[in-house]
N, CA, C, O and CB atoms as a CASP TS submission, in Angstrom:
PFRMAT TS
TARGET T0000
AUTHOR 0000-0000-0000
METHOD Language model
MODEL 1
PARENT N/A
ATOM      1  N   UNK     1      33.278  55.319  75.730  1.00  0.00           N
ATOM      2  CA  UNK     1      31.940  55.454  76.147  1.00  0.00           C
ATOM      3  C   UNK     1      30.967  55.777  75.042  1.00  0.00           C
ATOM      4  O   UNK     1      29.851  55.267  74.944  1.00  0.00           O
ATOM      5  CB  UNK     1      31.871  56.455  77.157  1.00  0.00           C
ATOM      6  N   UNK     2      31.481  56.663  74.221  1.00  0.00           N
ATOM      7  CA  UNK     2      30.665  57.116  73.145  1.00  0.00           C
ATOM      8  C   UNK     2      30.273  55.989  72.126  1.00  0.00           C
ATOM      9  O   UNK     2      29.149  55.860  71.640  1.00  0.00           O
ATOM     10  CB  UNK     2      31.389  58.220  72.446  1.00  0.00           C
ATOM     11  N   UNK     3      31.422  55.147  71.857  1.00  0.00           N
ATOM     12  CA  UNK     3      31.235  54.015  71.160  1.00  0.00           C
ATOM     13  C   UNK     3      30.107  53.202  71.546  1.00  0.00           C
ATOM     14  O   UNK     3      29.242  52.872  70.735  1.00  0.00           O
ATOM     15  CB  UNK     3      32.324  53.311  71.211  1.00  0.00           C
ATOM     16  N   UNK     4      30.092  52.841  72.878  1.00  0.00           N
ATOM     17  CA  UNK     4      29.119  51.885  73.414  1.00  0.00           C
ATOM     18  C   UNK     4      27.723  52.603  73.293  1.00  0.00           C
ATOM     19  O   UNK     4      26.730  51.933  73.009  1.00  0.00           O
ATOM     20  CB  UNK     4      29.478  51.460  74.969  1.00  0.00           C
ATOM     21  N   UNK     5      27.640  53.960  73.505  1.00  0.00           N
ATOM     22  CA  UNK     5      26.280  54.812  73.404  1.00  0.00           C
ATOM     23  C   UNK     5      25.880  54.840  71.905  1.00  0.00           C
ATOM     24  O   UNK     5      24.706  54.663  71.580  1.00  0.00           O
ATOM     25  CB  UNK     5      26.466  56.445  73.981  1.00  0.00           C
ATOM     26  N   UNK     6      26.742  55.037  71.101  1.00  0.00           N
ATOM     27  CA  UNK     6      26.329  55.179  69.742  1.00  0.00           C
ATOM     28  C   UNK     6      26.161  54.061  68.875  1.00  0.00           C
ATOM     29  O   UNK     6      25.449  54.133  67.874  1.00  0.00           O
ATOM     30  CB  UNK     6      27.142  55.941  69.156  1.00  0.00           C
ATOM     31  N   UNK     7      26.836  52.940  69.235  1.00  0.00           N
ATOM     32  CA  UNK     7      26.820  51.832  68.335  1.00  0.00           C
ATOM     33  C   UNK     7      26.448  50.539  69.043  1.00  0.00           C
ATOM     34  O   UNK     7      25.631  49.778  68.525  1.00  0.00           O
ATOM     35  CB  UNK     7      28.146  51.701  67.669  1.00  0.00           C
ATOM     36  N   UNK     8      27.011  50.272  70.186  1.00  0.00           N
ATOM     37  CA  UNK     8      26.711  48.882  70.747  1.00  0.00           C
ATOM     38  C   UNK     8      25.265  48.900  71.472  1.00  0.00           C
ATOM     39  O   UNK     8      24.464  48.022  71.152  1.00  0.00           O
ATOM     40  CB  UNK     8      27.917  48.428  71.848  1.00  0.00           C
ATOM     41  N   UNK     9      24.923  49.804  72.374  1.00  0.00           N
ATOM     42  CA  UNK     9      23.580  49.930  72.900  1.00  0.00           C
ATOM     43  C   UNK     9      22.491  49.851  71.940  1.00  0.00           C
ATOM     44  O   UNK     9      21.616  49.000  72.104  1.00  0.00           O
ATOM     45  CB  UNK     9      23.453  51.130  73.576  1.00  0.00           C
ATOM     46  N   UNK    10      22.454  50.741  70.846  1.00  0.00           N
ATOM     47  CA  UNK    10      21.253  50.589  69.879  1.00  0.00           C
ATOM     48  C   UNK    10      21.314  49.250  69.180  1.00  0.00           C
ATOM     49  O   UNK    10      20.250  48.706  68.887  1.00  0.00           O
ATOM     50  CB  UNK    10      21.231  51.749  68.766  1.00  0.00           C
ATOM     51  N   UNK    11      22.504  48.652  68.879  1.00  0.00           N
ATOM     52  CA  UNK    11      22.521  47.340  68.270  1.00  0.00           C
ATOM     53  C   UNK    11      21.865  46.327  69.334  1.00  0.00           C
ATOM     54  O   UNK    11      20.978  45.560  68.961  1.00  0.00           O
ATOM     55  CB  UNK    11      24.057  46.922  67.861  1.00  0.00           C
ATOM     56  N   UNK    12      22.273  46.337  70.529  1.00  0.00           N
ATOM     57  CA  UNK    12      21.634  45.403  71.461  1.00  0.00           C
ATOM     58  C   UNK    12      20.110  45.609  71.453  1.00  0.00           C
ATOM     59  O   UNK    12      19.372  44.628  71.368  1.00  0.00           O
ATOM     60  CB  UNK    12      22.203  45.592  72.900  1.00  0.00           C
ATOM     61  N   UNK    13      19.647  46.781  71.534  1.00  0.00           N
ATOM     62  CA  UNK    13      18.266  47.020  71.674  1.00  0.00           C
ATOM     63  C   UNK    13      17.406  46.570  70.364  1.00  0.00           C
ATOM     64  O   UNK    13      16.261  46.120  70.401  1.00  0.00           O
ATOM     65  CB  UNK    13      18.092  48.524  71.980  1.00  0.00           C
ATOM     66  N   UNK    14      18.189  46.782  69.209  1.00  0.00           N
ATOM     67  CA  UNK    14      17.337  46.297  67.973  1.00  0.00           C
ATOM     68  C   UNK    14      17.546  44.836  67.949  1.00  0.00           C
ATOM     69  O   UNK    14      16.602  44.186  67.499  1.00  0.00           O
ATOM     70  CB  UNK    14      17.786  46.973  66.500  1.00  0.00           C
ATOM     71  N   UNK    15      18.690  44.125  68.379  1.00  0.00           N
ATOM     72  CA  UNK    15      18.778  42.767  68.437  1.00  0.00           C
ATOM     73  C   UNK    15      17.682  42.069  69.321  1.00  0.00           C
ATOM     74  O   UNK    15      17.109  41.060  68.909  1.00  0.00           O
ATOM     75  CB  UNK    15      20.096  42.455  68.893  1.00  0.00           C
ATOM     76  N   UNK    16      17.407  42.617  70.524  1.00  0.00           N
ATOM     77  CA  UNK    16      16.481  42.121  71.362  1.00  0.00           C
ATOM     78  C   UNK    16      15.115  42.258  70.808  1.00  0.00           C
ATOM     79  O   UNK    16      14.275  41.395  71.063  1.00  0.00           O
ATOM     80  CB  UNK    16      16.599  42.733  72.606  1.00  0.00           C
ATOM     81  N   UNK    17      14.828  43.303  70.051  1.00  0.00           N
ATOM     82  CA  UNK    17      13.535  43.507  69.529  1.00  0.00           C
ATOM     83  C   UNK    17      13.206  42.563  68.357  1.00  0.00           C
ATOM     84  O   UNK    17      12.061  42.161  68.147  1.00  0.00           O
ATOM     85  CB  UNK    17      13.405  44.917  69.114  1.00  0.00           C
ATOM     86  N   UNK    18      14.313  42.218  67.578  1.00  0.00           N
ATOM     87  CA  UNK    18      14.169  41.315  66.388  1.00  0.00           C
ATOM     88  C   UNK    18      13.942  39.908  66.979  1.00  0.00           C
ATOM     89  O   UNK    18      13.121  39.166  66.439  1.00  0.00           O
ATOM     90  CB  UNK    18      15.497  41.355  65.395  1.00  0.00           C
ATOM     91  N   UNK    19      14.680  39.483  68.139  1.00  0.00           N
ATOM     92  CA  UNK    19      14.596  38.232  68.668  1.00  0.00           C
ATOM     93  C   UNK    19      13.065  37.987  69.326  1.00  0.00           C
ATOM     94  O   UNK    19      12.576  36.858  69.376  1.00  0.00           O
ATOM     95  CB  UNK    19      15.778  38.094  69.717  1.00  0.00           C
ATOM     96  N   UNK    20      12.456  39.037  69.762  1.00  0.00           N
ATOM     97  CA  UNK    20      11.207  38.927  70.375  1.00  0.00           C
ATOM     98  C   UNK    20      10.148  38.939  69.080  1.00  0.00           C
ATOM     99  O   UNK    20       9.124  38.256  69.053  1.00  0.00           O
ATOM    100  CB  UNK    20      10.992  40.179  71.500  1.00  0.00           C
ATOM    101  N   UNK    21      10.524  39.726  68.148  1.00  0.00           N
ATOM    102  CA  UNK    21       9.665  39.666  66.921  1.00  0.00           C
ATOM    103  C   UNK    21       9.696  38.218  66.275  1.00  0.00           C
ATOM    104  O   UNK    21       8.643  37.673  65.945  1.00  0.00           O
ATOM    105  CB  UNK    21      10.173  40.762  65.848  1.00  0.00           C
ATOM    106  N   UNK    22      10.795  37.674  66.121  1.00  0.00           N
ATOM    107  CA  UNK    22      10.800  36.348  65.591  1.00  0.00           C
ATOM    108  C   UNK    22      10.145  35.347  66.471  1.00  0.00           C
ATOM    109  O   UNK    22       9.476  34.454  65.951  1.00  0.00           O
ATOM    110  CB  UNK    22      12.145  35.935  65.322  1.00  0.00           C
ATOM    111  N   UNK    23      10.278  35.418  67.727  1.00  0.00           N
ATOM    112  CA  UNK    23       9.526  34.432  68.723  1.00  0.00           C
ATOM    113  C   UNK    23       7.987  34.568  68.526  1.00  0.00           C
ATOM    114  O   UNK    23       7.249  33.583  68.569  1.00  0.00           O
ATOM    115  CB  UNK    23       9.898  34.779  70.339  1.00  0.00           C
ATOM    116  N   UNK    24       7.542  35.823  68.311  1.00  0.00           N
ATOM    117  CA  UNK    24       6.137  36.051  68.283  1.00  0.00           C
ATOM    118  C   UNK    24       5.717  35.680  66.920  1.00  0.00           C
ATOM    119  O   UNK    24       4.596  35.183  66.815  1.00  0.00           O
ATOM    120  CB  UNK    24       5.752  37.492  68.645  1.00  0.00           C
ATOM    121  N   UNK    25       6.435  35.837  65.853  1.00  0.00           N
ATOM    122  CA  UNK    25       6.012  35.666  64.500  1.00  0.00           C
ATOM    123  C   UNK    25       6.088  34.076  64.285  1.00  0.00           C
ATOM    124  O   UNK    25       5.392  33.519  63.437  1.00  0.00           O
ATOM    125  CB  UNK    25       6.962  36.541  63.447  1.00  0.00           C
ATOM    126  N   UNK    26       6.875  33.472  65.015  1.00  0.00           N
ATOM    127  CA  UNK    26       7.034  31.954  64.674  1.00  0.00           C
ATOM    128  C   UNK    26       5.814  31.126  65.005  1.00  0.00           C
ATOM    129  O   UNK    26       5.722  29.972  64.588  1.00  0.00           O
ATOM    130  CB  UNK    26       8.242  31.327  65.458  1.00  0.00           C
ATOM    131  N   UNK    27       4.834  31.714  65.778  1.00  0.00           N
ATOM    132  CA  UNK    27       3.569  31.039  66.026  1.00  0.00           C
ATOM    133  C   UNK    27       2.742  30.767  64.809  1.00  0.00           C
ATOM    134  O   UNK    27       1.837  29.933  64.820  1.00  0.00           O
ATOM    135  CB  UNK    27       2.781  31.819  66.949  1.00  0.00           C
ATOM    136  N   UNK    28       3.083  31.526  63.688  1.00  0.00           N
ATOM    137  CA  UNK    28       2.261  31.234  62.471  1.00  0.00           C
ATOM    138  C   UNK    28       2.546  29.856  61.865  1.00  0.00           C
ATOM    139  O   UNK    28       1.648  29.265  61.264  1.00  0.00           O
ATOM    140  CB  UNK    28       2.514  32.306  61.399  1.00  0.00           C
ATOM    141  N   UNK    29       3.811  29.307  62.008  1.00  0.00           N
ATOM    142  CA  UNK    29       4.124  28.220  61.578  1.00  0.00           C
ATOM    143  C   UNK    29       3.983  26.853  62.537  1.00  0.00           C
ATOM    144  O   UNK    29       4.341  25.722  62.209  1.00  0.00           O
ATOM    145  CB  UNK    29       5.329  28.481  61.152  1.00  0.00           C
ATOM    146  N   UNK    30       3.442  27.202  63.658  1.00  0.00           N
ATOM    147  CA  UNK    30       3.131  25.965  64.503  1.00  0.00           C
ATOM    148  C   UNK    30       1.869  25.368  64.170  1.00  0.00           C
ATOM    149  O   UNK    30       0.995  26.080  63.675  1.00  0.00           O
ATOM    150  CB  UNK    30       3.103  26.266  65.965  1.00  0.00           C
ATOM    151  N   UNK    31       1.640  23.982  64.408  1.00  0.00           N
ATOM    152  CA  UNK    31       0.435  23.450  64.082  1.00  0.00           C
ATOM    153  C   UNK    31      -0.622  23.981  64.908  1.00  0.00           C
ATOM    154  O   UNK    31      -0.362  24.493  65.997  1.00  0.00           O
ATOM    155  CB  UNK    31       0.477  22.081  64.151  1.00  0.00           C
ATOM    156  N   UNK    32      -1.856  23.887  64.439  1.00  0.00           N
ATOM    157  CA  UNK    32      -3.119  24.631  64.984  1.00  0.00           C
ATOM    158  C   UNK    32      -3.282  24.373  66.439  1.00  0.00           C
ATOM    159  O   UNK    32      -3.671  25.277  67.178  1.00  0.00           O
ATOM    160  CB  UNK    32      -4.461  24.174  64.246  1.00  0.00           C
ATOM    161  N   UNK    33      -3.004  23.185  66.886  1.00  0.00           N
ATOM    162  CA  UNK    33      -3.264  22.784  68.277  1.00  0.00           C
ATOM    163  C   UNK    33      -2.121  23.402  69.169  1.00  0.00           C
ATOM    164  O   UNK    33      -2.348  23.504  70.374  1.00  0.00           O
ATOM    165  CB  UNK    33      -3.321  21.161  68.412  1.00  0.00           C
ATOM    166  N   UNK    34      -1.028  23.778  68.716  1.00  0.00           N
ATOM    167  CA  UNK    34       0.175  24.343  69.467  1.00  0.00           C
ATOM    168  C   UNK    34      -0.047  25.894  69.474  1.00  0.00           C
ATOM    169  O   UNK    34       0.388  26.564  70.411  1.00  0.00           O
ATOM    170  CB  UNK    34       1.656  23.927  68.729  1.00  0.00           C
ATOM    171  N   UNK    35      -0.697  26.439  68.474  1.00  0.00           N
ATOM    172  CA  UNK    35      -0.853  27.935  68.413  1.00  0.00           C
ATOM    173  C   UNK    35      -1.958  28.491  69.300  1.00  0.00           C
ATOM    174  O   UNK    35      -2.003  29.694  69.561  1.00  0.00           O
ATOM    175  CB  UNK    35      -1.137  28.365  66.986  1.00  0.00           C
ATOM    176  N   UNK    36      -2.858  27.610  69.769  1.00  0.00           N
ATOM    177  CA  UNK    36      -3.944  28.117  70.571  1.00  0.00           C
ATOM    178  C   UNK    36      -3.363  28.374  71.874  1.00  0.00           C
ATOM    179  O   UNK    36      -2.334  27.800  72.228  1.00  0.00           O
ATOM    180  CB  UNK    36      -5.139  27.169  70.656  1.00  0.00           C
ATOM    181  N   UNK    37      -4.062  29.330  72.709  1.00  0.00           N
ATOM    182  CA  UNK    37      -3.685  29.566  74.099  1.00  0.00           C
ATOM    183  C   UNK    37      -3.779  28.288  74.965  1.00  0.00           C
ATOM    184  O   UNK    37      -4.561  27.377  74.693  1.00  0.00           O
ATOM    185  CB  UNK    37      -4.575  30.657  74.687  1.00  0.00           C
ATOM    186  N   UNK    38      -3.014  28.274  75.929  1.00  0.00           N
ATOM    187  CA  UNK    38      -2.941  27.031  76.816  1.00  0.00           C
ATOM    188  C   UNK    38      -4.305  26.956  77.480  1.00  0.00           C
ATOM    189  O   UNK    38      -4.937  27.992  77.691  1.00  0.00           O
ATOM    190  CB  UNK    38      -1.719  27.098  77.953  1.00  0.00           C
ATOM    191  N   UNK    39      -4.776  25.764  77.814  1.00  0.00           N
ATOM    192  CA  UNK    39      -6.021  25.648  78.552  1.00  0.00           C
ATOM    193  C   UNK    39      -5.897  26.002  80.044  1.00  0.00           C
ATOM    194  O   UNK    39      -4.876  25.825  80.709  1.00  0.00           O
ATOM    195  CB  UNK    39      -6.540  24.254  78.412  1.00  0.00           C
ATOM    196  N   UNK    40      -7.099  26.543  80.514  1.00  0.00           N
ATOM    197  CA  UNK    40      -6.891  26.794  81.968  1.00  0.00           C
ATOM    198  C   UNK    40      -7.696  25.966  82.682  1.00  0.00           C
ATOM    199  O   UNK    40      -8.888  25.867  82.390  1.00  0.00           O
ATOM    200  CB  UNK    40      -7.144  28.151  82.390  1.00  0.00           C
ATOM    201  N   UNK    41      -7.144  25.276  83.698  1.00  0.00           N
ATOM    202  CA  UNK    41      -7.680  24.276  84.614  1.00  0.00           C
ATOM    203  C   UNK    41      -8.088  24.906  85.950  1.00  0.00           C
ATOM    204  O   UNK    41      -7.359  25.722  86.513  1.00  0.00           O
ATOM    205  CB  UNK    41      -6.649  23.167  84.846  1.00  0.00           C
ATOM    206  N   UNK    42      -9.172  24.543  86.406  1.00  0.00           N
ATOM    207  CA  UNK    42      -9.531  24.912  87.791  1.00  0.00           C
ATOM    208  C   UNK    42      -8.831  24.134  88.833  1.00  0.00           C
ATOM    209  O   UNK    42      -8.944  22.910  88.776  1.00  0.00           O
ATOM    210  CB  UNK    42     -10.964  24.759  88.003  1.00  0.00           C
ATOM    211  N   UNK    43      -8.193  24.609  89.684  1.00  0.00           N
ATOM    212  CA  UNK    43      -7.469  24.030  90.882  1.00  0.00           C
ATOM    213  C   UNK    43      -8.367  24.154  92.070  1.00  0.00           C
ATOM    214  O   UNK    43      -8.892  25.219  92.396  1.00  0.00           O
ATOM    215  CB  UNK    43      -6.085  24.761  91.170  1.00  0.00           C
ATOM    216  N   UNK    44      -8.518  23.050  92.689  1.00  0.00           N
ATOM    217  CA  UNK    44      -9.302  22.955  94.058  1.00  0.00           C
ATOM    218  C   UNK    44      -8.306  23.135  95.144  1.00  0.00           C
ATOM    219  O   UNK    44      -7.348  22.375  95.287  1.00  0.00           O
ATOM    220  CB  UNK    44     -10.082  21.513  94.276  1.00  0.00           C
ATOM    221  N   UNK    45      -8.552  24.162  95.910  1.00  0.00           N
ATOM    222  CA  UNK    45      -7.463  24.493  97.131  1.00  0.00           C
ATOM    223  C   UNK    45      -7.583  23.446  98.177  1.00  0.00           C
ATOM    224  O   UNK    45      -6.689  23.273  99.005  1.00  0.00           O
ATOM    225  CB  UNK    45      -7.726  25.996  97.900  1.00  0.00           C
ATOM    226  N   UNK    46      -8.743  22.701  98.153  1.00  0.00           N
ATOM    227  CA  UNK    46      -8.870  21.652  99.216  1.00  0.00           C
ATOM    228  C   UNK    46      -7.919  20.447  98.903  1.00  0.00           C
ATOM    229  O   UNK    46      -7.409  19.804  99.821  1.00  0.00           O
ATOM    230  CB  UNK    46     -10.395  21.141  99.319  1.00  0.00           C
ATOM    231  N   UNK    47      -7.676  20.134  97.475  1.00  0.00           N
ATOM    232  CA  UNK    47      -6.995  19.048  96.986  1.00  0.00           C
ATOM    233  C   UNK    47      -5.351  19.262  97.062  1.00  0.00           C
ATOM    234  O   UNK    47      -4.519  18.358  96.978  1.00  0.00           O
ATOM    235  CB  UNK    47      -7.509  18.813  95.541  1.00  0.00           C
ATOM    236  N   UNK    48      -5.074  20.732  97.248  1.00  0.00           N
ATOM    237  CA  UNK    48      -3.706  20.881  96.991  1.00  0.00           C
ATOM    238  C   UNK    48      -2.974  20.570  98.520  1.00  0.00           C
ATOM    239  O   UNK    48      -3.341  20.905  99.646  1.00  0.00           O
ATOM    240  CB  UNK    48      -3.410  22.462  96.329  1.00  0.00           C
ATOM    241  N   UNK    49      -1.904  19.863  98.109  1.00  0.00           N
ATOM    242  CA  UNK    49      -1.145  19.514  99.503  1.00  0.00           C
ATOM    243  C   UNK    49       0.102  20.400  99.642  1.00  0.00           C
ATOM    244  O   UNK    49       0.779  20.779  98.686  1.00  0.00           O
ATOM    245  CB  UNK    49      -0.641  17.884  99.574  1.00  0.00           C
ATOM    246  N   UNK    50       0.347  20.704 100.985  1.00  0.00           N
ATOM    247  CA  UNK    50       1.400  21.355 101.209  1.00  0.00           C
ATOM    248  C   UNK    50       2.508  20.703 101.866  1.00  0.00           C
ATOM    249  O   UNK    50       3.412  21.349 102.395  1.00  0.00           O
ATOM    250  CB  UNK    50       1.065  22.337 101.801  1.00  0.00           C
ATOM    251  N   UNK    51       2.457  19.242 101.845  1.00  0.00           N
ATOM    252  CA  UNK    51       3.490  18.445 102.316  1.00  0.00           C
ATOM    253  C   UNK    51       4.441  18.182 101.210  1.00  0.00           C
ATOM    254  O   UNK    51       4.099  18.214 100.028  1.00  0.00           O
ATOM    255  CB  UNK    51       2.977  17.206 102.898  1.00  0.00           C
ATOM    256  N   UNK    52       5.743  17.900 101.652  1.00  0.00           N
ATOM    257  CA  UNK    52       6.811  17.755 100.598  1.00  0.00           C
ATOM    258  C   UNK    52       6.570  16.207  99.916  1.00  0.00           C
ATOM    259  O   UNK    52       6.054  15.274 100.531  1.00  0.00           O
ATOM    260  CB  UNK    52       8.441  17.936 101.352  1.00  0.00           C
ATOM    261  N   UNK    53       6.987  16.155  98.718  1.00  0.00           N
ATOM    262  CA  UNK    53       6.586  14.969  97.889  1.00  0.00           C
ATOM    263  C   UNK    53       7.741  13.981  98.070  1.00  0.00           C
ATOM    264  O   UNK    53       7.645  12.790  97.772  1.00  0.00           O
ATOM    265  CB  UNK    53       6.337  15.346  96.292  1.00  0.00           C
ATOM    266  N   UNK    54       8.848  14.558  98.581  1.00  0.00           N
ATOM    267  CA  UNK    54      10.057  13.544  98.890  1.00  0.00           C
ATOM    268  C   UNK    54       9.805  12.809 100.209  1.00  0.00           C
ATOM    269  O   UNK    54       9.732  13.458 101.252  1.00  0.00           O
ATOM    270  CB  UNK    54      11.527  14.339  99.019  1.00  0.00           C
ATOM    271  N   UNK    55       9.669  11.464 100.199  1.00  0.00           N
ATOM    272  CA  UNK    55       9.411  10.848 101.442  1.00  0.00           C
ATOM    273  C   UNK    55      10.563  10.915 102.487  1.00  0.00           C
ATOM    274  O   UNK    55      10.300  10.825 103.687  1.00  0.00           O
ATOM    275  CB  UNK    55       9.065   9.471 101.180  1.00  0.00           C
ATOM    276  N   UNK    56      11.849  11.073 102.035  1.00  0.00           N
ATOM    277  CA  UNK    56      12.865  11.268 102.935  1.00  0.00           C
ATOM    278  C   UNK    56      12.742  12.549 103.724  1.00  0.00           C
ATOM    279  O   UNK    56      13.151  12.621 104.883  1.00  0.00           O
ATOM    280  CB  UNK    56      14.091  11.218 102.247  1.00  0.00           C
ATOM    281  N   UNK    57      12.171  13.569 103.087  1.00  0.00           N
ATOM    282  CA  UNK    57      11.957  14.906 103.733  1.00  0.00           C
ATOM    283  C   UNK    57      10.818  14.790 104.632  1.00  0.00           C
ATOM    284  O   UNK    57      10.897  15.202 105.789  1.00  0.00           O
ATOM    285  CB  UNK    57      11.707  16.045 102.713  1.00  0.00           C
ATOM    286  N   UNK    58       9.794  14.270 104.179  1.00  0.00           N
ATOM    287  CA  UNK    58       8.518  14.091 104.996  1.00  0.00           C
ATOM    288  C   UNK    58       8.707  13.293 106.150  1.00  0.00           C
ATOM    289  O   UNK    58       8.063  13.598 107.154  1.00  0.00           O
ATOM    290  CB  UNK    58       7.431  13.471 104.223  1.00  0.00           C
ATOM    291  N   UNK    59       9.605  12.168 106.191  1.00  0.00           N
ATOM    292  CA  UNK    59       9.693  11.398 107.156  1.00  0.00           C
ATOM    293  C   UNK    59      10.650  12.096 108.244  1.00  0.00           C
ATOM    294  O   UNK    59      10.627  11.693 109.406  1.00  0.00           O
ATOM    295  CB  UNK    59      10.106  10.100 106.652  1.00  0.00           C
ATOM    296  N   UNK    60      11.422  13.064 107.879  1.00  0.00           N
ATOM    297  CA  UNK    60      12.379  13.632 108.865  1.00  0.00           C
ATOM    298  C   UNK    60      11.637  14.745 109.443  1.00  0.00           C
ATOM    299  O   UNK    60      12.169  15.321 110.392  1.00  0.00           O
ATOM    300  CB  UNK    60      13.774  14.100 108.247  1.00  0.00           C
ATOM    301  N   UNK    61      10.355  15.200 108.980  1.00  0.00           N
ATOM    302  CA  UNK    61       9.629  16.195 109.641  1.00  0.00           C
ATOM    303  C   UNK    61       8.573  15.547 110.588  1.00  0.00           C
ATOM    304  O   UNK    61       7.860  16.293 111.259  1.00  0.00           O
ATOM    305  CB  UNK    61       8.988  17.116 108.618  1.00  0.00           C
ATOM    306  N   UNK    62       8.458  14.367 110.664  1.00  0.00           N
ATOM    307  CA  UNK    62       7.324  13.866 111.453  1.00  0.00           C
ATOM    308  C   UNK    62       7.761  13.689 113.000  1.00  0.00           C
ATOM    309  O   UNK    62       8.845  13.171 113.269  1.00  0.00           O
ATOM    310  CB  UNK    62       6.815  12.453 110.820  1.00  0.00           C
ATOM    311  N   UNK    63       7.025  14.062 113.837  1.00  0.00           N
ATOM    312  CA  UNK    63       7.272  14.095 115.298  1.00  0.00           C
ATOM    313  C   UNK    63       8.376  15.060 115.684  1.00  0.00           C
ATOM    314  O   UNK    63       9.127  14.826 116.632  1.00  0.00           O
ATOM    315  CB  UNK    63       7.630  12.708 115.800  1.00  0.00           C
ATOM    316  N   UNK    64       8.455  16.090 114.973  1.00  0.00           N
ATOM    317  CA  UNK    64       9.456  17.122 115.254  1.00  0.00           C
ATOM    318  C   UNK    64       8.597  18.183 116.094  1.00  0.00           C
ATOM    319  O   UNK    64       7.439  18.495 115.817  1.00  0.00           O
ATOM    320  CB  UNK    64      10.157  17.765 113.825  1.00  0.00           C
ATOM    321  N   UNK    65       9.271  18.637 117.057  1.00  0.00           N
ATOM    322  CA  UNK    65       8.592  19.882 117.783  1.00  0.00           C
ATOM    323  C   UNK    65       8.668  21.113 117.013  1.00  0.00           C
ATOM    324  O   UNK    65       9.670  21.353 116.339  1.00  0.00           O
ATOM    325  CB  UNK    65       9.245  20.197 119.154  1.00  0.00           C
ATOM    326  N   UNK    66       7.691  21.899 117.063  1.00  0.00           N
ATOM    327  CA  UNK    66       7.406  23.038 116.196  1.00  0.00           C
ATOM    328  C   UNK    66       8.713  24.068 116.341  1.00  0.00           C
ATOM    329  O   UNK    66       9.111  24.733 115.385  1.00  0.00           O
ATOM    330  CB  UNK    66       5.920  23.764 116.663  1.00  0.00           C
ATOM    331  N   UNK    67       9.306  24.113 117.620  1.00  0.00           N
ATOM    332  CA  UNK    67      10.448  24.917 117.719  1.00  0.00           C
ATOM    333  C   UNK    67      11.614  24.592 116.946  1.00  0.00           C
ATOM    334  O   UNK    67      12.342  25.514 116.580  1.00  0.00           O
ATOM    335  CB  UNK    67      10.810  24.968 118.956  1.00  0.00           C
ATOM    336  N   UNK    68      11.899  23.350 116.635  1.00  0.00           N
ATOM    337  CA  UNK    68      12.911  22.979 115.951  1.00  0.00           C
ATOM    338  C   UNK    68      12.649  23.049 114.330  1.00  0.00           C
ATOM    339  O   UNK    68      13.633  22.969 113.596  1.00  0.00           O
ATOM    340  CB  UNK    68      13.248  21.671 116.454  1.00  0.00           C
ATOM    341  N   UNK    69      11.529  23.175 113.841  1.00  0.00           N
ATOM    342  CA  UNK    69      11.185  23.434 112.512  1.00  0.00           C
ATOM    343  C   UNK    69      11.142  24.881 112.220  1.00  0.00           C
ATOM    344  O   UNK    69      11.177  25.194 111.030  1.00  0.00           O
ATOM    345  CB  UNK    69       9.936  22.824 112.198  1.00  0.00           C
ATOM    346  N   UNK    70      11.078  25.722 113.019  1.00  0.00           N
ATOM    347  CA  UNK    70      10.941  27.261 112.670  1.00  0.00           C
ATOM    348  C   UNK    70      12.310  27.846 112.777  1.00  0.00           C
ATOM    349  O   UNK    70      12.428  28.763 113.590  1.00  0.00           O
ATOM    350  CB  UNK    70       9.908  28.089 113.689  1.00  0.00           C
ATOM    351  N   UNK    71      13.358  27.485 112.107  1.00  0.00           N
ATOM    352  CA  UNK    71      14.642  28.057 112.196  1.00  0.00           C
ATOM    353  C   UNK    71      14.650  29.155 111.155  1.00  0.00           C
ATOM    354  O   UNK    71      15.655  29.846 110.994  1.00  0.00           O
ATOM    355  CB  UNK    71      15.771  27.009 111.991  1.00  0.00           C
TER
END
């Protein structure tokens, strides 16, 4: 147990820190358009559909009583 506490755990912590540092630092080498923050688009809640996109699923839900859908 002392081997894990003294050698392996600190090594894993340093390794995770170095991987995170490498990921953050690699943005320097990206092209300018990729290094910028992602654009934010306004979503309209009225245009958002709650229906399934798979026609097989949506056709199986048509004309079903509410008691059979709420399992």
